[in-house]
VMD Tcl script that builds the backbone (N, CA, C; Angstrom):
set m [mol new atoms 459]
animate dup $m
set s [atomselect $m all]
$s set {name element resname resid chain x y z} {
  {N N MET 1 A 0.853 -1.160 0.000}
  {CA C MET 1 A 0.000 0.000 0.000}
  {C C MET 1 A 0.905 1.230 0.000}
  {N N ARG 2 A 0.631 2.154 -0.856}
  {CA C ARG 2 A 1.414 3.395 -0.961}
  {C C ARG 2 A 0.506 4.553 -0.591}
  {N N LYS 3 A 0.925 5.343 0.386}
  {CA C LYS 3 A 0.176 6.536 0.771}
  {C C LYS 3 A 1.185 7.633 1.050}
  {N N GLU 4 A 1.079 8.717 0.289}
  {CA C GLU 4 A 2.015 9.834 0.369}
  {C C GLU 4 A 3.441 9.305 0.216}
  {N N ASN 5 A 4.286 9.391 1.232}
  {CA C ASN 5 A 5.660 8.916 1.091}
  {C C ASN 5 A 5.928 7.679 1.949}
  {N N ARG 6 A 4.908 6.855 2.196}
  {CA C ARG 6 A 5.063 5.611 2.946}
  {C C ARG 6 A 4.617 4.433 2.084}
  {N N ILE 7 A 5.346 3.341 2.207}
  {CA C ILE 7 A 4.966 2.104 1.528}
  {C C ILE 7 A 4.778 1.034 2.595}
  {N N ARG 8 A 3.686 0.303 2.475}
  {CA C ARG 8 A 3.426 -0.842 3.343}
  {C C ARG 8 A 3.203 -2.049 2.452}
  {N N ILE 9 A 3.948 -3.110 2.737}
  {CA C ILE 9 A 3.810 -4.335 1.961}
  {C C ILE 9 A 3.213 -5.409 2.860}
  {N N TYR 10 A 2.150 -6.023 2.372}
  {CA C TYR 10 A 1.462 -7.077 3.109}
  {C C TYR 10 A 1.674 -8.404 2.404}
  {N N ILE 11 A 1.929 -9.454 3.170}
  {CA C ILE 11 A 2.035 -10.807 2.640}
  {C C ILE 11 A 1.057 -11.665 3.417}
  {N N ASN 12 A 0.173 -12.331 2.711}
  {CA C ASN 12 A -0.887 -13.128 3.331}
  {C C ASN 12 A -1.702 -12.306 4.325}
  {N N GLY 13 A -1.899 -11.031 4.026}
  {CA C GLY 13 A -2.692 -10.161 4.891}
  {C C GLY 13 A -1.941 -9.617 6.087}
  {N N MET 14 A -0.667 -9.981 6.231}
  {CA C MET 14 A 0.139 -9.529 7.368}
  {C C MET 14 A 1.108 -8.455 6.909}
  {N N LEU 15 A 1.234 -7.390 7.710}
  {CA C LEU 15 A 2.184 -6.337 7.381}
  {C C LEU 15 A 3.582 -6.913 7.430}
  {N N ASP 16 A 4.295 -6.840 6.307}
  {CA C ASP 16 A 5.652 -7.368 6.211}
  {C C ASP 16 A 6.678 -6.250 6.333}
  {N N THR 17 A 6.430 -5.125 5.676}
  {CA C THR 17 A 7.367 -4.009 5.669}
  {C C THR 17 A 6.603 -2.702 5.669}
  {N N ASP 18 A 7.120 -1.744 6.412}
  {CA C ASP 18 A 6.544 -0.404 6.467}
  {C C ASP 18 A 7.711 0.567 6.513}
  {N N PHE 19 A 7.860 1.388 5.470}
  {CA C PHE 19 A 8.980 2.321 5.457}
  {C C PHE 19 A 8.634 3.604 4.725}
  {N N GLU 20 A 9.399 4.630 5.039}
  {CA C GLU 20 A 9.223 5.937 4.429}
  {C C GLU 20 A 10.154 6.056 3.223}
  {N N THR 21 A 9.661 6.693 2.176}
  {CA C THR 21 A 10.454 6.871 0.969}
  {C C THR 21 A 10.712 8.354 0.724}
  {N N GLU 22 A 11.658 8.630 -0.138}
  {CA C GLU 22 A 11.898 10.002 -0.564}
  {C C GLU 22 A 11.052 10.248 -1.806}
  {N N GLY 23 A 10.381 11.367 -1.843}
  {CA C GLY 23 A 9.568 11.696 -3.007}
  {C C GLY 23 A 8.212 10.996 -2.973}
  {N N THR 24 A 7.519 11.074 -4.078}
  {CA C THR 24 A 6.194 10.469 -4.194}
  {C C THR 24 A 6.151 9.585 -5.435}
  {N N THR 25 A 5.070 8.891 -5.590}
  {CA C THR 25 A 4.915 7.970 -6.715}
  {C C THR 25 A 4.651 8.735 -8.007}
  {N N GLU 26 A 5.304 8.306 -9.065}
  {CA C GLU 26 A 5.066 8.880 -10.380}
  {C C GLU 26 A 4.320 7.861 -11.232}
  {N N VAL 27 A 3.542 8.359 -12.164}
  {CA C VAL 27 A 2.799 7.477 -13.057}
  {C C VAL 27 A 3.782 6.720 -13.937}
  {N N ASN 28 A 3.588 5.416 -14.059}
  {CA C ASN 28 A 4.444 4.559 -14.871}
  {C C ASN 28 A 3.697 4.201 -16.152}
  {N N LEU 29 A 4.264 4.547 -17.277}
  {CA C LEU 29 A 3.623 4.255 -18.557}
  {C C LEU 29 A 4.156 2.973 -19.192}
  {N N PHE 30 A 5.069 2.302 -18.488}
  {CA C PHE 30 A 5.701 1.105 -19.022}
  {C C PHE 30 A 5.181 -0.136 -18.303}
  {N N GLY 31 A 5.679 -1.299 -18.698}
  {CA C GLY 31 A 5.263 -2.549 -18.090}
  {C C GLY 31 A 5.707 -2.654 -16.628}
  {N N LEU 32 A 4.968 -3.409 -15.864}
  {CA C LEU 32 A 5.298 -3.653 -14.464}
  {C C LEU 32 A 5.796 -5.087 -14.343}
  {N N TYR 33 A 7.014 -5.241 -13.833}
  {CA C TYR 33 A 7.595 -6.563 -13.654}
  {C C TYR 33 A 7.833 -6.785 -12.170}
  {N N ILE 34 A 7.496 -7.941 -11.689}
  {CA C ILE 34 A 7.727 -8.290 -10.291}
  {C C ILE 34 A 8.754 -9.412 -10.280}
  {N N GLY 35 A 9.879 -9.161 -9.641}
  {CA C GLY 35 A 10.936 -10.157 -9.562}
  {C C GLY 35 A 12.100 -9.853 -10.469}
  {N N ASN 36 A 11.869 -9.700 -11.750}
  {CA C ASN 36 A 12.947 -9.437 -12.690}
  {C C ASN 36 A 12.347 -8.914 -13.990}
  {N N THR 37 A 13.148 -8.250 -14.785}
  {CA C THR 37 A 12.688 -7.773 -16.083}
  {C C THR 37 A 13.248 -8.690 -17.166}
  {N N PRO 38 A 12.543 -8.852 -18.262}
  {CA C PRO 38 A 13.015 -9.743 -19.326}
  {C C PRO 38 A 14.405 -9.382 -19.840}
  {N N SER 39 A 14.747 -8.096 -19.842}
  {CA C SER 39 A 16.053 -7.696 -20.368}
  {C C SER 39 A 17.216 -8.061 -19.431}
  {N N HIS 40 A 16.934 -8.413 -18.195}
  {CA C HIS 40 A 17.992 -8.764 -17.238}
  {C C HIS 40 A 17.892 -10.204 -16.738}
  {N N ILE 41 A 17.150 -11.023 -17.406}
  {CA C ILE 41 A 16.904 -12.388 -16.936}
  {C C ILE 41 A 18.191 -13.197 -16.754}
  {N N ASN 42 A 19.183 -12.987 -17.605}
  {CA C ASN 42 A 20.430 -13.744 -17.489}
  {C C ASN 42 A 21.400 -13.156 -16.465}
  {N N ASN 43 A 21.212 -11.911 -16.062}
  {CA C ASN 43 A 22.109 -11.250 -15.109}
  {C C ASN 43 A 21.680 -11.428 -13.658}
  {N N CYS 44 A 20.424 -11.647 -13.437}
  {CA C CYS 44 A 19.918 -11.692 -12.068}
  {C C CYS 44 A 18.895 -12.814 -11.943}
  {N N ARG 45 A 19.387 -13.981 -11.586}
  {CA C ARG 45 A 18.481 -15.124 -11.434}
  {C C ARG 45 A 18.110 -15.273 -9.970}
  {N N MET 46 A 16.834 -15.198 -9.699}
  {CA C MET 46 A 16.350 -15.373 -8.335}
  {C C MET 46 A 15.178 -16.338 -8.392}
  {N N PRO 47 A 15.400 -17.587 -8.005}
  {CA C PRO 47 A 14.311 -18.557 -8.075}
  {C C PRO 47 A 13.250 -18.261 -7.018}
  {N N MET 48 A 12.031 -18.056 -7.469}
  {CA C MET 48 A 10.937 -17.800 -6.538}
  {C C MET 48 A 9.615 -18.034 -7.242}
  {N N PHE 49 A 8.592 -18.230 -6.455}
  {CA C PHE 49 A 7.253 -18.409 -6.989}
  {C C PHE 49 A 6.335 -17.397 -6.328}
  {N N LEU 50 A 5.482 -16.789 -7.103}
  {CA C LEU 50 A 4.443 -15.924 -6.581}
  {C C LEU 50 A 3.125 -16.576 -6.934}
  {N N ASP 51 A 2.334 -16.827 -5.917}
  {CA C ASP 51 A 1.065 -17.500 -6.133}
  {C C ASP 51 A 0.013 -16.532 -6.656}
  {N N GLU 52 A -0.021 -15.355 -6.059}
  {CA C GLU 52 A -1.055 -14.406 -6.429}
  {C C GLU 52 A -0.597 -12.998 -6.088}
  {N N VAL 53 A -0.704 -12.088 -7.027}
  {CA C VAL 53 A -0.369 -10.688 -6.791}
  {C C VAL 53 A -1.575 -9.865 -7.196}
  {N N LYS 54 A -1.962 -8.945 -6.322}
  {CA C LYS 54 A -3.089 -8.066 -6.631}
  {C C LYS 54 A -2.657 -6.628 -6.437}
  {N N MET 55 A -3.215 -5.761 -7.268}
  {CA C MET 55 A -2.889 -4.355 -7.197}
  {C C MET 55 A -4.173 -3.549 -7.304}
  {N N TRP 56 A -4.303 -2.504 -6.491}
  {CA C TRP 56 A -5.475 -1.646 -6.516}
  {C C TRP 56 A -5.064 -0.222 -6.840}
  {N N SER 57 A -5.983 0.559 -7.346}
  {CA C SER 57 A -5.677 1.951 -7.679}
  {C C SER 57 A -5.931 2.890 -6.505}
  {N N GLY 58 A -6.481 2.375 -5.431}
  {CA C GLY 58 A -6.744 3.194 -4.254}
  {C C GLY 58 A -6.301 2.477 -2.990}
  {N N GLU 59 A -6.357 3.204 -1.888}
  {CA C GLU 59 A -5.922 2.662 -0.598}
  {C C GLU 59 A -6.979 1.722 -0.016}
  {N N LEU 60 A -6.518 0.597 0.523}
  {CA C LEU 60 A -7.393 -0.337 1.223}
  {C C LEU 60 A -7.154 -0.199 2.716}
  {N N ASP 61 A -8.206 -0.384 3.514}
  {CA C ASP 61 A -7.969 -0.382 4.958}
  {C C ASP 61 A -7.616 -1.805 5.392}
  {N N ILE 62 A -7.175 -1.954 6.622}
  {CA C ILE 62 A -6.671 -3.249 7.103}
  {C C ILE 62 A -7.726 -4.346 6.996}
  {N N ASP 63 A -8.984 -4.030 7.223}
  {CA C ASP 63 A -10.036 -5.045 7.114}
  {C C ASP 63 A -10.179 -5.558 5.685}
  {N N GLU 64 A -10.064 -4.668 4.715}
  {CA C GLU 64 A -10.139 -5.079 3.308}
  {C C GLU 64 A -8.936 -5.937 2.922}
  {N N ILE 65 A -7.767 -5.578 3.437}
  {CA C ILE 65 A -6.560 -6.347 3.152}
  {C C ILE 65 A -6.693 -7.752 3.732}
  {N N GLU 66 A -7.138 -7.852 4.990}
  {CA C GLU 66 A -7.315 -9.163 5.618}
  {C C GLU 66 A -8.384 -9.978 4.911}
  {N N SER 67 A -9.428 -9.326 4.455}
  {CA C SER 67 A -10.485 -10.032 3.728}
  {C C SER 67 A -9.986 -10.629 2.435}
  {N N GLU 68 A -9.143 -9.892 1.717}
  {CA C GLU 68 A -8.552 -10.404 0.485}
  {C C GLU 68 A -7.650 -11.599 0.751}
  {N N ALA 69 A -7.025 -11.625 1.920}
  {CA C ALA 69 A -6.087 -12.702 2.253}
  {C C ALA 69 A -6.763 -13.848 2.994}
  {N N PHE 70 A -8.076 -13.792 3.150}
  {CA C PHE 70 A -8.781 -14.817 3.920}
  {C C PHE 70 A -8.422 -16.219 3.424}
  {N N GLY 71 A -8.074 -17.059 4.354}
  {CA C GLY 71 A -7.753 -18.437 4.036}
  {C C GLY 71 A -6.269 -18.699 3.844}
  {N N ALA 72 A -5.493 -17.659 3.568}
  {CA C ALA 72 A -4.058 -17.846 3.341}
  {C C ALA 72 A -3.363 -18.379 4.584}
  {N N LEU 73 A -3.862 -18.016 5.757}
  {CA C LEU 73 A -3.247 -18.442 7.017}
  {C C LEU 73 A -4.115 -19.448 7.765}
  {N N GLY 74 A -4.969 -20.149 7.041}
  {CA C GLY 74 A -5.873 -21.096 7.703}
  {C C GLY 74 A -6.931 -20.318 8.460}
  {N N ILE 75 A -7.110 -20.662 9.720}
  {CA C ILE 75 A -8.156 -20.013 10.506}
  {C C ILE 75 A -7.641 -18.813 11.305}
  {N N ILE 76 A -6.368 -18.510 11.214}
  {CA C ILE 76 A -5.772 -17.424 11.983}
  {C C ILE 76 A -5.946 -16.098 11.251}
  {N N GLU 77 A -6.394 -15.074 11.970}
  {CA C GLU 77 A -6.476 -13.744 11.374}
  {C C GLU 77 A -5.089 -13.115 11.411}
  {N N PRO 78 A -4.687 -12.442 10.331}
  {CA C PRO 78 A -3.331 -11.894 10.243}
  {C C PRO 78 A -2.942 -10.964 11.385}
  {N N ARG 79 A -3.889 -10.236 11.955}
  {CA C ARG 79 A -3.504 -9.266 12.983}
  {C C ARG 79 A -3.203 -9.895 14.343}
  {N N PHE 80 A -3.346 -11.201 14.484}
  {CA C PHE 80 A -3.109 -11.856 15.768}
  {C C PHE 80 A -1.691 -12.393 15.936}
  {N N ILE 81 A -0.916 -12.432 14.872}
  {CA C ILE 81 A 0.447 -12.971 14.950}
  {C C ILE 81 A 1.374 -12.095 14.120}
  {N N HIS 82 A 2.591 -11.882 14.609}
  {CA C HIS 82 A 3.603 -11.221 13.774}
  {C C HIS 82 A 4.975 -11.801 14.083}
  {N N LEU 83 A 5.884 -11.623 13.126}
  {CA C LEU 83 A 7.242 -12.118 13.268}
  {C C LEU 83 A 8.015 -11.185 14.183}
  {N N GLY 84 A 8.560 -11.747 15.265}
  {CA C GLY 84 A 9.361 -10.952 16.188}
  {C C GLY 84 A 10.798 -10.865 15.722}
  {N N CYS 85 A 11.438 -12.028 15.534}
  {CA C CYS 85 A 12.836 -12.040 15.104}
  {C C CYS 85 A 13.199 -13.417 14.557}
  {N N THR 86 A 14.282 -13.451 13.793}
  {CA C THR 86 A 14.821 -14.708 13.291}
  {C C THR 86 A 16.249 -14.836 13.791}
  {N N GLU 87 A 16.721 -16.055 13.946}
  {CA C GLU 87 A 18.095 -16.305 14.393}
  {C C GLU 87 A 18.450 -15.463 15.616}
  {N N CYS 88 A 17.555 -15.486 16.619}
  {CA C CYS 88 A 17.766 -14.693 17.822}
  {C C CYS 88 A 17.729 -15.600 19.052}
  {N N GLY 89 A 18.331 -15.129 20.122}
  {CA C GLY 89 A 18.286 -15.839 21.383}
  {C C GLY 89 A 16.930 -15.659 22.047}
  {N N LEU 90 A 16.672 -16.419 23.091}
  {CA C LEU 90 A 15.382 -16.377 23.775}
  {C C LEU 90 A 15.079 -14.985 24.327}
  {N N ASP 91 A 16.045 -14.349 24.972}
  {CA C ASP 91 A 15.800 -13.016 25.537}
  {C C ASP 91 A 15.467 -12.005 24.442}
  {N N SER 92 A 16.179 -12.068 23.339}
  {CA C SER 92 A 15.904 -11.162 22.213}
  {C C SER 92 A 14.518 -11.427 21.636}
  {N N ALA 93 A 14.123 -12.687 21.583}
  {CA C ALA 93 A 12.805 -13.047 21.058}
  {C C ALA 93 A 11.711 -12.451 21.935}
  {N N LYS 94 A 11.896 -12.511 23.246}
  {CA C LYS 94 A 10.889 -11.945 24.163}
  {C C LYS 94 A 10.809 -10.435 24.020}
  {N N GLU 95 A 11.944 -9.791 23.789}
  {CA C GLU 95 A 11.976 -8.333 23.648}
  {C C GLU 95 A 11.490 -7.864 22.281}
  {N N ALA 96 A 11.459 -8.759 21.299}
  {CA C ALA 96 A 11.098 -8.384 19.927}
  {C C ALA 96 A 9.613 -8.133 19.741}
  {N N CYS 97 A 8.804 -8.601 20.654}
  {CA C CYS 97 A 7.355 -8.421 20.525}
  {C C CYS 97 A 6.970 -6.985 20.867}
  {N N THR 98 A 6.175 -6.375 20.011}
  {CA C THR 98 A 5.733 -4.993 20.220}
  {C C THR 98 A 4.649 -4.933 21.287}
  {N N ASP 99 A 4.296 -3.725 21.698}
  {CA C ASP 99 A 3.255 -3.544 22.717}
  {C C ASP 99 A 1.963 -4.217 22.265}
  {N N GLY 100 A 1.327 -4.903 23.199}
  {CA C GLY 100 A 0.083 -5.607 22.898}
  {C C GLY 100 A 0.307 -7.024 22.399}
  {N N PHE 101 A 1.583 -7.451 22.328}
  {CA C PHE 101 A 1.929 -8.792 21.876}
  {C C PHE 101 A 2.899 -9.426 22.867}
  {N N HIS 102 A 2.965 -10.742 22.867}
  {CA C HIS 102 A 3.894 -11.505 23.708}
  {C C HIS 102 A 4.448 -12.664 22.891}
  {N N LEU 103 A 5.573 -13.202 23.323}
  {CA C LEU 103 A 6.109 -14.391 22.672}
  {C C LEU 103 A 5.071 -15.494 22.822}
  {N N CYS 104 A 4.669 -16.095 21.717}
  {CA C CYS 104 A 3.585 -17.083 21.734}
  {C C CYS 104 A 3.886 -18.218 22.714}
  {N N THR 105 A 2.851 -18.695 23.373}
  {CA C THR 105 A 2.977 -19.857 24.252}
  {C C THR 105 A 2.972 -21.111 23.381}
  {N N ALA 106 A 3.294 -22.239 23.977}
  {CA C ALA 106 A 3.306 -23.505 23.233}
  {C C ALA 106 A 1.920 -23.807 22.663}
  {N N ILE 107 A 0.863 -23.581 23.434}
  {CA C ILE 107 A -0.493 -23.881 22.941}
  {C C ILE 107 A -0.860 -22.948 21.783}
  {N N GLU 108 A -0.428 -21.684 21.838}
  {CA C GLU 108 A -0.703 -20.761 20.727}
  {C C GLU 108 A 0.062 -21.183 19.470}
  {N N MET 109 A 1.283 -21.672 19.654}
  {CA C MET 109 A 2.047 -22.146 18.500}
  {C C MET 109 A 1.375 -23.369 17.880}
  {N N HIS 110 A 0.906 -24.283 18.718}
  {CA C HIS 110 A 0.235 -25.487 18.205}
  {C C HIS 110 A -1.155 -25.185 17.657}
  {N N SER 111 A -1.749 -24.071 18.078}
  {CA C SER 111 A -3.087 -23.709 17.617}
  {C C SER 111 A -3.072 -22.909 16.322}
  {N N GLY 112 A -1.932 -22.653 15.774}
  {CA C GLY 112 A -1.878 -21.941 14.503}
  {C C GLY 112 A -0.573 -21.213 14.247}
  {N N GLY 113 A 0.217 -20.975 15.279}
  {CA C GLY 113 A 1.474 -20.252 15.112}
  {C C GLY 113 A 2.439 -20.954 14.172}
  {N N TYR 114 A 2.555 -22.277 14.308}
  {CA C TYR 114 A 3.449 -23.029 13.418}
  {C C TYR 114 A 2.957 -22.955 11.975}
  {N N ALA 115 A 1.650 -23.066 11.787}
  {CA C ALA 115 A 1.086 -23.033 10.433}
  {C C ALA 115 A 1.346 -21.682 9.769}
  {N N VAL 116 A 1.169 -20.601 10.523}
  {CA C VAL 116 A 1.425 -19.264 9.983}
  {C C VAL 116 A 2.910 -19.110 9.658}
  {N N SER 117 A 3.774 -19.586 10.553}
  {CA C SER 117 A 5.225 -19.499 10.342}
  {C C SER 117 A 5.648 -20.239 9.092}
  {N N ARG 118 A 5.084 -21.408 8.880}
  {CA C ARG 118 A 5.441 -22.196 7.696}
  {C C ARG 118 A 4.878 -21.565 6.421}
  {N N SER 119 A 3.631 -21.110 6.464}
  {CA C SER 119 A 3.020 -20.566 5.246}
  {C C SER 119 A 3.684 -19.260 4.815}
  {N N ASN 120 A 4.272 -18.522 5.747}
  {CA C ASN 120 A 4.961 -17.276 5.400}
  {C C ASN 120 A 6.446 -17.472 5.142}
  {N N GLY 121 A 6.928 -18.704 5.246}
  {CA C GLY 121 A 8.325 -18.987 4.957}
  {C C GLY 121 A 9.280 -18.599 6.076}
  {N N TRP 122 A 8.762 -18.402 7.290}
  {CA C TRP 122 A 9.620 -18.051 8.425}
  {C C TRP 122 A 10.260 -19.287 9.033}
  {N N ALA 123 A 9.555 -20.409 8.989}
  {CA C ALA 123 A 10.020 -21.625 9.664}
  {C C ALA 123 A 10.010 -22.801 8.700}
  {N N PHE 124 A 10.921 -23.732 8.963}
  {CA C PHE 124 A 11.026 -24.955 8.195}
  {C C PHE 124 A 10.991 -26.128 9.169}
  {N N TRP 125 A 11.107 -27.333 8.699}
  {CA C TRP 125 A 10.973 -28.499 9.569}
  {C C TRP 125 A 12.019 -28.524 10.676}
  {N N ASP 126 A 13.168 -27.899 10.448}
  {CA C ASP 126 A 14.252 -27.955 11.434}
  {C C ASP 126 A 14.472 -26.635 12.184}
  {N N THR 127 A 13.549 -25.698 12.071}
  {CA C THR 127 A 13.691 -24.399 12.727}
  {C C THR 127 A 13.332 -24.488 14.206}
  {N N ARG 128 A 14.210 -23.980 15.055}
  {CA C ARG 128 A 13.887 -23.862 16.486}
  {C C ARG 128 A 12.966 -22.658 16.625}
  {N N VAL 129 A 11.850 -22.857 17.302}
  {CA C VAL 129 A 10.900 -21.773 17.528}
  {C C VAL 129 A 10.757 -21.583 19.034}
  {N N TRP 130 A 11.051 -20.374 19.491}
  {CA C TRP 130 A 10.938 -20.082 20.919}
  {C C TRP 130 A 9.475 -19.964 21.318}
  {N N SER 131 A 9.169 -20.385 22.527}
  {CA C SER 131 A 7.831 -20.172 23.073}
  {C C SER 131 A 7.963 -19.401 24.378}
  {N N HIS 132 A 6.872 -18.866 24.836}
  {CA C HIS 132 A 6.839 -18.012 26.021}
  {C C HIS 132 A 7.487 -18.671 27.233}
  {N N ASP 133 A 7.285 -19.962 27.399}
  {CA C ASP 133 A 7.793 -20.669 28.574}
  {C C ASP 133 A 9.096 -21.418 28.311}
  {N N ALA 134 A 9.744 -21.119 27.194}
  {CA C ALA 134 A 10.982 -21.833 26.847}
  {C C ALA 134 A 12.094 -21.494 27.833}
  {N N TYR 135 A 13.050 -22.384 27.897}
  {CA C TYR 135 A 14.232 -22.183 28.726}
  {C C TYR 135 A 15.452 -22.405 27.849}
  {N N SER 136 A 16.391 -21.489 27.891}
  {CA C SER 136 A 17.605 -21.613 27.097}
  {C C SER 136 A 18.791 -21.796 28.024}
  {N N TYR 137 A 19.584 -22.834 27.791}
  {CA C TYR 137 A 20.776 -23.060 28.601}
  {C C TYR 137 A 21.860 -22.040 28.296}
  {N N ASP 138 A 21.952 -21.664 27.042}
  {CA C ASP 138 A 22.981 -20.713 26.639}
  {C C ASP 138 A 22.381 -19.751 25.619}
  {N N ASN 139 A 21.806 -18.659 26.121}
  {CA C ASN 139 A 21.069 -17.719 25.277}
  {C C ASN 139 A 21.947 -17.056 24.223}
  {N N ASP 140 A 23.262 -17.007 24.446}
  {CA C ASP 140 A 24.152 -16.381 23.474}
  {C C ASP 140 A 24.430 -17.290 22.283}
  {N N VAL 141 A 24.290 -18.605 22.469}
  {CA C VAL 141 A 24.621 -19.558 21.410}
  {C C VAL 141 A 23.366 -20.085 20.722}
  {N N GLU 142 A 22.377 -20.456 21.501}
  {CA C GLU 142 A 21.155 -21.026 20.932}
  {C C GLU 142 A 20.357 -19.942 20.210}
  {N N LYS 143 A 20.020 -20.206 18.964}
  {CA C LYS 143 A 19.277 -19.240 18.156}
  {C C LYS 143 A 17.989 -19.877 17.673}
  {N N GLY 144 A 16.982 -19.064 17.512}
  {CA C GLY 144 A 15.695 -19.571 17.058}
  {C C GLY 144 A 14.849 -18.456 16.481}
  {N N LEU 145 A 13.575 -18.756 16.355}
  {CA C LEU 145 A 12.598 -17.869 15.742}
  {C C LEU 145 A 11.648 -17.380 16.826}
  {N N GLY 146 A 11.393 -16.077 16.855}
  {CA C GLY 146 A 10.451 -15.512 17.814}
  {C C GLY 146 A 9.167 -15.103 17.122}
  {N N ILE 147 A 8.070 -15.755 17.466}
  {CA C ILE 147 A 6.750 -15.439 16.911}
  {C C ILE 147 A 5.934 -14.786 18.016}
  {N N CYS 148 A 5.327 -13.644 17.707}
  {CA C CYS 148 A 4.581 -12.886 18.699}
  {C C CYS 148 A 3.079 -13.045 18.487}
  {N N CYS 149 A 2.350 -13.280 19.584}
  {CA C CYS 149 A 0.908 -13.446 19.556}
  {C C CYS 149 A 0.249 -12.273 20.278}
  {N N LYS 150 A -0.906 -11.890 19.824}
  {CA C LYS 150 A -1.640 -10.748 20.398}
  {C C LYS 150 A -2.110 -11.065 21.796}
  {N N ASP 151 A -1.967 -10.072 22.690}
  {CA C ASP 151 A -2.515 -10.202 24.040}
  {C C ASP 151 A -4.032 -10.134 23.934}
  {N N ILE 152 A -4.715 -11.148 24.402}
  {CA C ILE 152 A -6.168 -11.168 24.371}
  {C C ILE 152 A -6.663 -11.186 25.809}
  {N N LYS 153 A -7.507 -10.254 26.112}
  {CA C LYS 153 A -8.002 -10.152 27.499}
  {C C LYS 153 A -9.447 -10.482 27.585}
}
mol reanalyze $m
mol bondsrecalc $m
mol representation Tube
mol addrep $m
């Protein structure tokens, strides 16, 4: 989503990147390529698959974005989970969660956290994933993935 000088990129209905840019968007009269351009195919090979890309001419609100992504994360709504950190120690994982979120508990991970992590490419079969009640013998050496779950009261 582009608004004034900010760009927000959503993947599976989840905010992936939010950053400020210099300048504003200019009208593009040429083709739009995602990933690579035909003229540079031999210079920059990046193997990847895109399942679905959608573009709108106006701004969508978060509810519309989540509605478009319905089903991508199974039964989990995108606003309930976010990526805290990768390749981080347990203490860093706990600190990576923003206000209103906590490092997911084991039951939250089993209730959908693992599925979201896998579908977004954050975790693989051999990825260590920290949970709220985890214990690390050596926090400086042991590295894992921190997934944050929304505080629900």
